Every structure is written in structure tokens, then in C-alpha cells.
C-alpha positions in Angstrom: -0.1 0.2 -0.1 1.3 3.5 -0.8 0.6 6.5 0.2 1.2 9.6 -0.7 1.4 12.9 1.6 0.5 16.6 0.0 3.8 18.7 -0.2 1.6 21.1 2.0 1.3 18.4 4.8 5.3 17.6 4.7 6.2 21.5 4.7 4.3 21.4 7.8 5.3 18.4 9.4 9.0 20.0 8.9 8.4 23.1 10.3 6.3 21.7 13.5 9.3 19.2 14.3 12.1 22.1 13.7 10.5 25.1 15.8 9.9 22.0 18.8 13.4 21.2 18.0 14.8 25.0 18.1 12.9 25.5 21.4 14.4 22.4 23.0 18.1 23.8 21.7 17.2 27.5 23.1 16.4 25.7 26.5 19.6 23.9 26.4 21.4 27.2 25.9 19.8 28.6 28.8 20.5 25.7 31.1 24.5 26.2 29.9 23.8 29.9 31.0 22.7 28.6 34.2 25.3 26.5 35.1 22.9 23.6 34.5 25.1 22.0 31.6 24.1 18.7 29.9 25.9 17.8 26.9 24.2 17.8 23.8 26.4 17.5 20.9 30.2 17.6 23.0 31.1 16.5 26.3 33.4 19.9 26.0 31.1 22.9 27.3 32.5 25.3 25.1 32.4 23.2 22.1 28.7 21.9 22.9 27.7 25.8 23.2 29.3 26.6 19.9 27.5 23.3 18.2 24.0 24.3 19.6 24.5 27.9 18.4 25.4 26.6 14.9 22.4 24.3 14.9 20.1 27.0 16.4 21.2 29.4 13.2 20.7 26.8 11.0 17.1 25.8 12.4 16.4 29.4 11.7 17.6 29.6 8.3 15.5 26.5 7.2 12.4 27.8 9.1 12.7 31.1 7.3 13.0 29.1 3.6 9.5 27.2 4.7 8.2 30.5 5.9 8.0 30.5 9.6 
């Protein structure tokens, strides 16, 4: 059985998931600032913050593409 998903639905799912992950990464970054660090990308705190910020920027770029 083949199921076809309309492009609009795919776009909506992508936007929703990226928005959720973006909020999660922003919360992770805030926890870093509050001293409640938990590694996301790296066990090195400075590298972890750098990667979180880069991923936030990338997600924001993709969301702008999708009209968020």
C-alpha cells in the first residue's frame, strides 16, 4: 500500500518538528548559561555551546525558508 502525503502536509510537519527542536535547543543553551549544563553535541562545554548555537542558526534559516 502506497500513501502519498501532500507537499503542504510535509512542509507543516517539517516546520512543526524544527520549531520544537529549536525551542529545545534554546532551552539547552539557557541551561548552559544557568550552569545546569548537560552535553548535547560534545562533552566539551565550549564546543557544545558552539554547536548548539550553530544548529540554532541553521534551524532558523530552514524555518525562514519554510515561511516561519
